[in-house]
The first five atom37 places (N, CA, C, CB, O) and aatype in JSON, in Angstrom:
{
  "aatype": [12, 19, 16, 0, 9, 9, 1, 14, 6, 11, 10, 15, 3, 0, 11, 0, 0, 10, 0, 6, 19, 7, 0, 15, 15, 10, 16, 19, 16, 2, 19, 15, 7, 1, 7, 15, 5, 14, 6, 11, 5, 7, 15, 17, 1, 7, 15, 6, 18, 16, 9, 3, 10, 8, 5, 11, 0, 11, 9, 6, 4, 0, 19, 0, 3, 19, 14, 0, 6, 3, 19, 19, 3, 0, 10, 1, 6, 0, 0, 3, 16, 7, 6, 14, 7, 3, 7, 11, 9, 13, 19, 12, 3, 19, 6, 2, 0, 9, 5, 19, 1, 16, 7, 11, 6, 7, 19, 3, 0, 9],
  "atom_mask": [
    [1, 1, 1, 1, 1],
    [1, 1, 1, 1, 1],
    [1, 1, 1, 1, 1],
    [1, 1, 1, 1, 1],
    [1, 1, 1, 1, 1],
    [1, 1, 1, 1, 1],
    [1, 1, 1, 1, 1],
    [1, 1, 1, 1, 1],
    [1, 1, 1, 1, 1],
    [1, 1, 1, 1, 1],
    [1, 1, 1, 1, 1],
    [1, 1, 1, 1, 1],
    [1, 1, 1, 1, 1],
    [1, 1, 1, 1, 1],
    [1, 1, 1, 1, 1],
    [1, 1, 1, 1, 1],
    [1, 1, 1, 1, 1],
    [1, 1, 1, 1, 1],
    [1, 1, 1, 1, 1],
    [1, 1, 1, 1, 1],
    [1, 1, 1, 1, 1],
    [1, 1, 1, 0, 1],
    [1, 1, 1, 1, 1],
    [1, 1, 1, 1, 1],
    [1, 1, 1, 1, 1],
    [1, 1, 1, 1, 1],
    [1, 1, 1, 1, 1],
    [1, 1, 1, 1, 1],
    [1, 1, 1, 1, 1],
    [1, 1, 1, 1, 1],
    [1, 1, 1, 1, 1],
    [1, 1, 1, 1, 1],
    [1, 1, 1, 0, 1],
    [1, 1, 1, 1, 1],
    [1, 1, 1, 0, 1],
    [1, 1, 1, 1, 1],
    [1, 1, 1, 1, 1],
    [1, 1, 1, 1, 1],
    [1, 1, 1, 1, 1],
    [1, 1, 1, 1, 1],
    [1, 1, 1, 1, 1],
    [1, 1, 1, 0, 1],
    [1, 1, 1, 1, 1],
    [1, 1, 1, 1, 1],
    [1, 1, 1, 1, 1],
    [1, 1, 1, 0, 1],
    [1, 1, 1, 1, 1],
    [1, 1, 1, 1, 1],
    [1, 1, 1, 1, 1],
    [1, 1, 1, 1, 1],
    [1, 1, 1, 1, 1],
    [1, 1, 1, 1, 1],
    [1, 1, 1, 1, 1],
    [1, 1, 1, 1, 1],
    [1, 1, 1, 1, 1],
    [1, 1, 1, 1, 1],
    [1, 1, 1, 1, 1],
    [1, 1, 1, 1, 1],
    [1, 1, 1, 1, 1],
    [1, 1, 1, 1, 1],
    [1, 1, 1, 1, 1],
    [1, 1, 1, 1, 1],
    [1, 1, 1, 1, 1],
    [1, 1, 1, 1, 1],
    [1, 1, 1, 1, 1],
    [1, 1, 1, 1, 1],
    [1, 1, 1, 1, 1],
    [1, 1, 1, 1, 1],
    [1, 1, 1, 1, 1],
    [1, 1, 1, 1, 1],
    [1, 1, 1, 1, 1],
    [1, 1, 1, 1, 1],
    [1, 1, 1, 1, 1],
    [1, 1, 1, 1, 1],
    [1, 1, 1, 1, 1],
    [1, 1, 1, 1, 1],
    [1, 1, 1, 1, 1],
    [1, 1, 1, 1, 1],
    [1, 1, 1, 1, 1],
    [1, 1, 1, 1, 1],
    [1, 1, 1, 1, 1],
    [1, 1, 1, 0, 1],
    [1, 1, 1, 1, 1],
    [1, 1, 1, 1, 1],
    [1, 1, 1, 0, 1],
    [1, 1, 1, 1, 1],
    [1, 1, 1, 0, 1],
    [1, 1, 1, 1, 1],
    [1, 1, 1, 1, 1],
    [1, 1, 1, 1, 1],
    [1, 1, 1, 1, 1],
    [1, 1, 1, 1, 1],
    [1, 1, 1, 1, 1],
    [1, 1, 1, 1, 1],
    [1, 1, 1, 1, 1],
    [1, 1, 1, 1, 1],
    [1, 1, 1, 1, 1],
    [1, 1, 1, 1, 1],
    [1, 1, 1, 1, 1],
    [1, 1, 1, 1, 1],
    [1, 1, 1, 1, 1],
    [1, 1, 1, 1, 1],
    [1, 1, 1, 0, 1],
    [1, 1, 1, 1, 1],
    [1, 1, 1, 1, 1],
    [1, 1, 1, 0, 1],
    [1, 1, 1, 1, 1],
    [1, 1, 1, 1, 1],
    [1, 1, 1, 1, 1],
    [1, 1, 1, 1, 1]
  ],
  "atom_positions": [
    [[90.5, 11.17, 7.74], [89.57, 11.79, 8.72], [88.47, 12.43, 7.76], [90.34, 12.94, 9.73], [88.75, 13.21, 6.85]],
    [[87.27, 12.03, 8.06], [86.08, 12.78, 7.35], [85.39, 13.73, 8.42], [84.92, 11.66, 6.71], [85.03, 13.33, 9.52]],
    [[85.24, 15.01, 7.99], [84.74, 16.12, 8.76], [83.51, 16.47, 8.04], [85.74, 17.33, 8.89], [83.59, 16.66, 6.83]],
    [[82.32, 16.58, 8.68], [81.18, 17.01, 8.04], [80.6, 18.14, 8.96], [80.2, 15.82, 7.78], [80.55, 18.02, 10.18]],
    [[80.17, 19.2, 8.31], [79.27, 20.29, 8.95], [77.9, 20.25, 8.36], [79.86, 21.75, 8.75], [77.72, 20.57, 7.18]],
    [[76.85, 19.84, 9.23], [75.69, 19.63, 8.91], [74.65, 20.35, 9.73], [75.54, 18.37, 8.89], [75.02, 20.99, 10.72]],
    [[73.43, 20.29, 9.4], [72.23, 20.83, 10.16], [72.1, 20.0, 11.4], [70.85, 20.78, 9.31], [72.19, 18.78, 11.31]],
    [[71.87, 20.64, 12.62], [71.63, 19.85, 13.89], [70.65, 18.85, 13.7], [71.2, 20.68, 15.02], [70.83, 17.7, 14.11]],
    [[69.49, 19.26, 13.03], [68.35, 18.39, 13.12], [68.7, 17.01, 12.29], [67.01, 19.18, 12.52], [68.04, 15.99, 12.48]],
    [[69.72, 17.06, 11.41], [70.03, 15.86, 10.6], [71.1, 14.97, 11.45], [70.63, 16.32, 9.1], [71.5, 13.92, 10.94]],
    [[71.52, 15.33, 12.58], [72.57, 14.61, 13.31], [72.23, 13.22, 13.66], [72.91, 15.32, 14.53], [73.08, 12.34, 13.55]],
    [[70.96, 12.95, 14.1], [70.53, 11.55, 14.4], [70.46, 10.68, 13.04], [69.07, 11.58, 15.14], [70.69, 9.47, 13.02]],
    [[70.16, 11.36, 12.04], [70.16, 10.5, 10.72], [71.57, 10.27, 10.21], [69.33, 11.22, 9.54], [71.82, 9.24, 9.59]],
    [[72.48, 11.18, 10.46], [73.91, 10.94, 10.22], [74.57, 9.9, 11.05], [74.63, 12.15, 10.39], [75.35, 9.09, 10.55]],
    [[74.28, 9.9, 12.33], [74.79, 8.87, 13.34], [74.21, 7.52, 12.9], [74.33, 9.22, 14.91], [74.99, 6.56, 12.9]],
    [[72.96, 7.34, 12.54], [72.47, 5.99, 12.04], [73.15, 5.65, 10.82], [70.95, 5.96, 11.78], [73.47, 4.47, 10.66]],
    [[73.45, 6.55, 9.87], [73.93, 6.2, 8.49], [75.58, 5.69, 8.75], [73.77, 7.67, 7.37], [76.13, 4.75, 8.16]],
    [[76.15, 6.53, 9.72], [77.67, 5.98, 9.94], [77.56, 4.68, 10.68], [78.67, 7.03, 10.86], [78.42, 3.84, 10.4]],
    [[76.74, 4.4, 11.49], [76.74, 3.0, 12.21], [76.32, 1.91, 11.04], [75.54, 2.96, 13.61], [76.81, 0.79, 10.99]],
    [[75.49, 2.34, 10.23], [75.1, 1.34, 9.12], [76.47, 1.04, 8.3], [73.87, 2.0, 8.07], [76.68, -0.12, 7.95]],
    [[77.32, 1.96, 8.02], [78.46, 1.54, 7.29], [79.57, 1.09, 8.05], [78.89, 2.54, 6.49], [80.54, 0.67, 7.41]],
    [[79.62, 1.08, 9.42], [80.47, 0.47, 10.19], [81.53, 1.59, 10.81], [0.0, 0.0, 0.0], [82.6, 1.28, 11.34]],
    [[81.1, 2.81, 10.66], [81.9, 3.76, 11.23], [81.14, 4.53, 12.41], [82.35, 4.68, 10.13], [80.7, 5.68, 12.33]],
    [[81.08, 3.78, 13.41], [80.24, 4.45, 14.47], [81.03, 5.34, 15.52], [79.47, 3.35, 15.26], [80.5, 5.97, 16.44]],
    [[82.36, 5.28, 15.25], [83.23, 6.23, 16.23], [83.21, 7.48, 15.77], [84.7, 5.87, 16.4], [83.56, 7.67, 14.61]],
    [[82.83, 8.54, 16.57], [82.82, 9.91, 16.0], [82.84, 10.86, 17.11], [81.61, 10.17, 15.11], [82.58, 10.51, 18.25]],
    [[83.16, 12.07, 16.78], [83.13, 13.12, 17.8], [82.21, 14.31, 17.08], [84.75, 13.64, 18.22], [82.28, 14.62, 15.89]],
    [[81.41, 14.85, 18.03], [80.32, 15.81, 17.47], [80.51, 17.14, 18.4], [78.65, 15.11, 17.6], [80.55, 17.16, 19.63]],
    [[80.61, 18.12, 17.61], [80.68, 19.49, 18.11], [79.69, 20.47, 17.73], [81.86, 20.01, 17.77], [79.39, 20.51, 16.53]],
    [[79.09, 21.32, 18.57], [78.06, 22.36, 18.15], [78.92, 23.57, 17.74], [76.96, 22.76, 19.36], [79.7, 24.14, 18.5]],
    [[78.69, 23.91, 16.44], [79.44, 25.05, 15.86], [78.52, 26.05, 15.17], [80.48, 24.55, 14.85], [77.38, 25.69, 14.89]],
    [[78.92, 27.22, 14.88], [78.21, 28.3, 14.18], [79.02, 28.56, 12.86], [78.08, 29.65, 15.11], [80.24, 28.46, 12.79]],
    [[78.29, 28.87, 11.96], [79.02, 29.25, 10.68], [78.02, 29.84, 9.65], [0.0, 0.0, 0.0], [76.82, 29.94, 9.88]],
    [[78.65, 30.24, 8.47], [77.73, 30.72, 7.41], [78.46, 30.32, 5.95], [77.47, 32.43, 7.59], [79.67, 30.34, 5.71]],
    [[77.56, 30.02, 5.21], [78.05, 29.66, 3.7], [77.04, 30.13, 2.78], [0.0, 0.0, 0.0], [76.87, 31.35, 2.77]],
    [[76.3, 29.39, 1.96], [75.38, 29.67, 0.94], [74.07, 29.99, 1.75], [75.25, 28.44, -0.13], [73.22, 30.69, 1.2]],
    [[73.87, 29.58, 2.88], [72.51, 29.69, 3.5], [72.17, 31.12, 3.72], [72.43, 28.92, 4.83], [73.02, 31.81, 4.29]],
    [[71.08, 31.64, 3.37], [70.64, 33.04, 3.3], [70.69, 33.49, 4.88], [69.06, 33.19, 2.56], [70.57, 32.72, 5.83]],
    [[70.89, 34.87, 4.96], [70.69, 35.5, 6.23], [69.27, 35.59, 6.71], [71.23, 36.79, 6.19], [68.39, 35.65, 5.85]],
    [[68.94, 35.62, 7.97], [67.68, 35.69, 8.51], [67.55, 36.96, 9.35], [67.4, 34.46, 9.29], [68.5, 37.39, 10.01]],
    [[66.38, 37.54, 9.32], [66.13, 38.7, 10.04], [65.39, 38.28, 11.32], [65.34, 39.71, 9.2], [64.4, 37.55, 11.26]],
    [[65.89, 38.76, 12.53], [65.2, 38.49, 13.83], [64.79, 39.86, 14.4], [0.0, 0.0, 0.0], [65.16, 40.94, 13.95]],
    [[63.98, 39.67, 15.41], [63.5, 40.84, 16.24], [63.56, 40.61, 17.72], [62.08, 41.17, 15.9], [63.04, 39.6, 18.19]],
    [[64.14, 41.46, 18.47], [64.08, 41.17, 19.94], [63.94, 42.6, 20.49], [65.45, 40.33, 20.54], [64.68, 43.55, 20.22]],
    [[62.77, 42.62, 21.39], [62.52, 43.85, 22.13], [62.37, 45.01, 21.2], [63.63, 44.11, 23.1], [62.76, 46.14, 21.5]],
    [[61.74, 44.69, 19.98], [61.6, 45.8, 19.14], [62.62, 46.19, 18.31], [0.0, 0.0, 0.0], [62.44, 47.11, 17.52]],
    [[63.78, 45.56, 18.39], [64.89, 46.0, 17.54], [65.11, 44.74, 16.47], [66.3, 46.35, 18.5], [64.95, 43.55, 16.72]],
    [[65.47, 45.29, 15.35], [65.74, 44.14, 14.3], [67.25, 43.78, 14.24], [65.26, 44.59, 12.79], [68.09, 44.67, 14.34]],
    [[67.55, 42.63, 14.1], [68.82, 42.24, 13.91], [69.04, 41.16, 12.79], [69.29, 41.8, 15.16], [68.05, 40.58, 12.35]],
    [[70.2, 40.88, 12.36], [70.52, 39.97, 11.36], [71.26, 38.72, 11.83], [71.28, 40.66, 10.37], [72.33, 38.73, 12.45]],
    [[70.57, 37.63, 11.46], [71.27, 36.29, 11.89], [72.03, 35.82, 10.72], [70.22, 35.12, 12.37], [71.43, 35.31, 9.76]],
    [[73.42, 35.96, 10.74], [74.18, 35.34, 9.52], [75.04, 34.06, 9.99], [75.22, 36.5, 8.83], [75.57, 33.33, 9.15]],
    [[75.14, 33.85, 11.32], [75.81, 32.65, 11.79], [74.69, 31.61, 12.16], [76.76, 32.98, 13.04], [73.89, 31.79, 13.07]],
    [[74.73, 30.54, 11.38], [73.75, 29.46, 11.76], [74.24, 28.4, 12.51], [73.17, 28.89, 10.66], [75.41, 28.05, 12.36]],
    [[73.42, 27.78, 13.39], [73.87, 26.74, 14.27], [73.99, 25.52, 13.36], [72.88, 26.52, 15.51], [73.12, 25.22, 12.53]],
    [[75.25, 24.75, 13.59], [75.41, 23.52, 12.77], [76.09, 22.58, 13.76], [76.28, 23.75, 11.36], [76.51, 22.94, 14.87]],
    [[76.17, 21.27, 13.24], [76.77, 20.22, 14.08], [78.01, 19.75, 13.27], [75.72, 18.98, 14.4], [77.89, 19.52, 12.06]],
    [[79.12, 19.63, 13.89], [80.31, 19.19, 13.28], [80.55, 17.84, 13.71], [81.45, 20.04, 13.58], [80.56, 17.53, 14.9]],
    [[80.73, 17.0, 12.74], [81.0, 15.51, 12.89], [82.46, 15.19, 12.36], [79.88, 14.62, 12.06], [82.83, 15.41, 11.21]],
    [[83.2, 14.63, 13.35], [84.52, 14.16, 12.88], [84.66, 12.62, 13.09], [85.68, 14.93, 13.64], [84.4, 12.1, 14.18]],
    [[85.09, 11.9, 11.99], [85.05, 10.56, 12.01], [86.5, 10.1, 11.36], [83.73, 10.06, 11.23], [86.79, 10.35, 10.19]],
    [[87.31, 9.43, 12.21], [88.51, 8.84, 11.7], [88.29, 7.52, 11.36], [89.59, 8.92, 12.61], [87.83, 6.71, 12.16]],
    [[88.62, 7.23, 10.08], [88.39, 5.68, 9.62], [89.47, 5.12, 9.01], [87.27, 5.48, 8.63], [90.2, 5.76, 8.25]],
    [[89.65, 3.8, 9.31], [90.82, 3.06, 8.71], [90.32, 1.82, 8.07], [91.9, 2.69, 9.78], [90.82, 1.45, 7.0]],
    [[89.32, 1.13, 8.67], [88.81, -0.1, 8.18], [87.67, 0.07, 7.27], [88.44, -0.94, 9.26], [87.3, -0.9, 6.6]],
    [[87.02, 1.28, 7.17], [85.99, 1.55, 6.45], [86.46, 2.53, 5.31], [84.92, 2.06, 7.33], [87.13, 3.5, 5.66]],
    [[86.19, 2.35, 4.06], [86.5, 3.29, 3.06], [85.89, 4.64, 3.34], [86.07, 2.78, 1.77], [84.71, 4.76, 3.68]],
    [[86.73, 5.69, 3.18], [86.35, 6.99, 3.4], [85.13, 7.28, 2.41], [87.58, 7.96, 3.2], [84.2, 7.94, 2.87]],
    [[85.06, 6.92, 1.29], [84.12, 7.13, 0.24], [82.8, 6.6, 0.74], [84.56, 6.46, -1.08], [81.81, 7.29, 0.49]],
    [[82.64, 5.52, 1.38], [81.41, 4.98, 1.99], [80.98, 5.96, 3.17], [81.67, 3.45, 2.52], [79.79, 6.19, 3.37]],
    [[81.99, 6.51, 3.92], [81.46, 7.39, 4.94], [80.87, 8.66, 4.33], [82.54, 7.73, 5.95], [79.8, 9.11, 4.73]],
    [[81.53, 9.21, 3.41], [81.19, 10.42, 2.7], [79.75, 10.2, 2.17], [82.24, 10.73, 1.53], [78.84, 10.97, 2.47]],
    [[79.61, 9.17, 1.42], [78.23, 8.81, 0.75], [77.14, 8.67, 1.76], [78.3, 7.45, -0.07], [75.99, 9.05, 1.54]],
    [[77.55, 8.09, 2.95], [76.54, 7.8, 3.94], [76.17, 9.31, 4.66], [77.15, 6.6, 5.06], [75.01, 9.62, 4.95]],
    [[77.14, 10.03, 4.85], [76.82, 11.38, 5.46], [76.12, 12.31, 4.55], [78.06, 12.05, 5.92], [75.28, 13.1, 4.98]],
    [[76.48, 12.24, 3.22], [75.92, 13.16, 2.21], [74.28, 12.77, 2.08], [76.8, 12.98, 0.7], [73.4, 13.62, 1.98]],
    [[74.08, 11.45, 2.09], [72.68, 11.11, 1.86], [71.87, 11.45, 3.13], [72.54, 9.58, 1.48], [70.74, 11.94, 3.05]],
    [[72.48, 11.18, 4.32], [71.82, 11.4, 5.59], [71.46, 12.87, 5.82], [72.72, 10.9, 6.71], [70.38, 13.22, 6.3]],
    [[72.5, 13.78, 5.41], [72.35, 15.29, 5.7], [71.51, 16.04, 4.65], [73.76, 15.97, 5.75], [71.07, 17.17, 4.89]],
    [[71.3, 15.41, 3.52], [70.72, 16.12, 2.41], [69.26, 16.58, 2.62], [70.8, 15.26, 1.22], [68.41, 15.73, 2.88]],
    [[68.96, 17.76, 2.52], [67.54, 18.24, 2.53], [67.01, 18.86, 1.26], [67.38, 19.24, 3.59], [65.82, 19.02, 1.03]],
    [[68.12, 19.24, 0.36], [67.91, 19.95, -0.95], [67.82, 21.45, -0.82], [0.0, 0.0, 0.0], [67.56, 22.16, -1.79]],
    [[68.06, 21.96, 0.46], [68.04, 23.3, 0.65], [69.42, 23.86, 0.88], [67.17, 23.59, 1.72], [70.33, 23.14, 1.28]],
    [[69.61, 25.23, 0.6], [70.93, 25.92, 0.92], [71.17, 25.62, 2.44], [70.87, 27.6, 0.6], [70.19, 25.5, 3.18]],
    [[72.34, 25.49, 2.88], [72.82, 25.35, 4.25], [72.86, 23.95, 4.67], [0.0, 0.0, 0.0], [73.03, 23.71, 5.86]],
    [[72.71, 22.94, 3.76], [72.98, 21.5, 4.24], [74.29, 21.09, 4.78], [72.76, 20.63, 3.19], [74.39, 20.12, 5.53]],
    [[75.35, 21.85, 4.38], [76.58, 21.66, 4.94], [77.71, 21.28, 3.89], [0.0, 0.0, 0.0], [77.55, 21.35, 2.68]],
    [[78.8, 20.89, 4.49], [79.96, 20.43, 3.71], [80.58, 19.19, 4.39], [81.04, 21.57, 3.57], [80.36, 18.9, 5.57]],
    [[81.36, 18.49, 3.56], [82.09, 17.34, 4.07], [83.54, 17.52, 3.5], [81.38, 15.91, 3.63], [83.76, 17.82, 2.32]],
    [[84.45, 17.31, 4.37], [85.92, 17.43, 4.03], [86.46, 16.13, 4.3], [86.71, 18.53, 4.85], [86.04, 15.44, 5.23]],
    [[87.41, 15.76, 3.51], [88.24, 14.33, 3.68], [89.7, 14.92, 3.73], [88.03, 13.09, 2.25], [90.14, 15.72, 2.91]],
    [[90.36, 14.44, 4.73], [91.72, 14.82, 5.0], [92.51, 13.46, 5.27], [91.79, 15.87, 6.27], [91.91, 12.48, 5.73]],
    [[93.84, 13.44, 4.98], [94.71, 12.5, 5.44], [95.19, 12.5, 6.88], [95.73, 12.58, 4.66], [95.54, 13.6, 7.32]],
    [[95.25, 11.63, 7.56], [95.76, 11.62, 9.06], [97.16, 11.06, 8.96], [94.8, 10.66, 10.12], [97.38, 9.94, 8.51]],
    [[98.08, 11.84, 9.38], [99.52, 11.34, 9.39], [99.73, 10.26, 10.52], [100.55, 12.59, 9.63], [100.42, 9.27, 10.29]],
    [[99.15, 10.43, 11.72], [99.3, 9.4, 12.66], [98.17, 9.61, 13.66], [100.73, 9.41, 13.31], [97.58, 10.69, 13.73]],
    [[97.87, 8.55, 14.46], [96.94, 8.65, 15.64], [97.55, 7.82, 16.74], [95.46, 8.15, 15.3], [98.14, 6.77, 16.53]],
    [[97.35, 8.4, 18.01], [97.89, 7.7, 19.14], [96.84, 7.58, 20.19], [99.11, 8.39, 19.68], [96.39, 8.61, 20.7]],
    [[96.42, 6.41, 20.54], [95.51, 6.26, 21.61], [96.21, 6.5, 22.98], [94.87, 4.89, 21.55], [97.23, 5.93, 23.35]],
    [[95.44, 7.51, 23.72], [96.09, 7.99, 24.91], [96.23, 6.85, 25.98], [95.3, 9.19, 25.47], [97.3, 6.68, 26.56]],
    [[95.22, 6.13, 26.2], [95.27, 5.11, 27.17], [96.34, 4.0, 27.08], [94.04, 4.53, 27.16], [97.03, 3.7, 28.05]],
    [[96.43, 3.41, 25.86], [97.27, 2.28, 25.67], [98.61, 2.67, 24.98], [96.52, 1.24, 24.88], [99.63, 1.99, 25.12]],
    [[98.57, 3.81, 24.22], [99.8, 4.21, 23.48], [99.84, 3.53, 22.15], [0.0, 0.0, 0.0], [100.89, 3.53, 21.5]],
    [[98.8, 2.97, 21.72], [98.81, 2.3, 20.38], [98.77, 3.35, 19.38], [97.63, 1.31, 20.18], [98.13, 4.38, 19.58]],
    [[99.46, 3.13, 18.24], [99.71, 4.04, 17.11], [99.13, 3.55, 15.63], [101.27, 4.22, 17.03], [99.04, 2.37, 15.32]],
    [[98.79, 4.5, 14.89], [98.39, 4.27, 13.57], [96.96, 3.69, 13.6], [0.0, 0.0, 0.0], [96.11, 4.1, 14.39]],
    [[96.74, 2.71, 12.7], [95.5, 2.02, 12.55], [95.1, 1.42, 13.67], [95.52, 1.11, 11.57], [93.89, 1.41, 13.89]],
    [[95.92, 0.85, 14.52], [95.55, 0.12, 15.81], [94.92, 1.18, 16.79], [96.89, -0.61, 16.52], [94.17, 0.81, 17.69]],
    [[95.22, 2.42, 16.61], [94.71, 3.43, 17.65], [93.29, 3.93, 17.13], [95.79, 4.76, 17.85], [92.57, 4.56, 17.9]],
    [[92.87, 3.65, 15.82], [91.71, 4.18, 15.38], [90.67, 3.0, 15.52], [91.89, 4.76, 13.93], [89.5, 3.16, 15.19]]
  ]
}
C-alpha cells in the first residue's frame, strides 16, 4: 500500500504518473495537515488568524503487479515543487485484501 499526502494542485499530475506506471486504481481523500510548510496569516472581517492546517490530497494505491518503488518514484516526481509542504509518501505492507462483490482475496482482489 502506497499512501501519499500531496498538494491538491498536483493531484492531476500524480494521477497521470500513476496511470503511466500501470497503477491507475487509487482512492483520493481531501485532508488537512501540517508539517514543514510554514504557517500563513489570514484576515477575516478585520481579525487576524493563523492558518496552520493546509489543504492536502491523500492518495492511497494498493499495488500487487506493479513494484511499489515504481509507484513511489512516479508520485515523488509528479508531486515535487521544490517548496516546503510538497508532502510525504508512506509504503506499508498489506496483510490481506478482500473484494466485496466477488469475495476474491489477496492479489486477485487488488
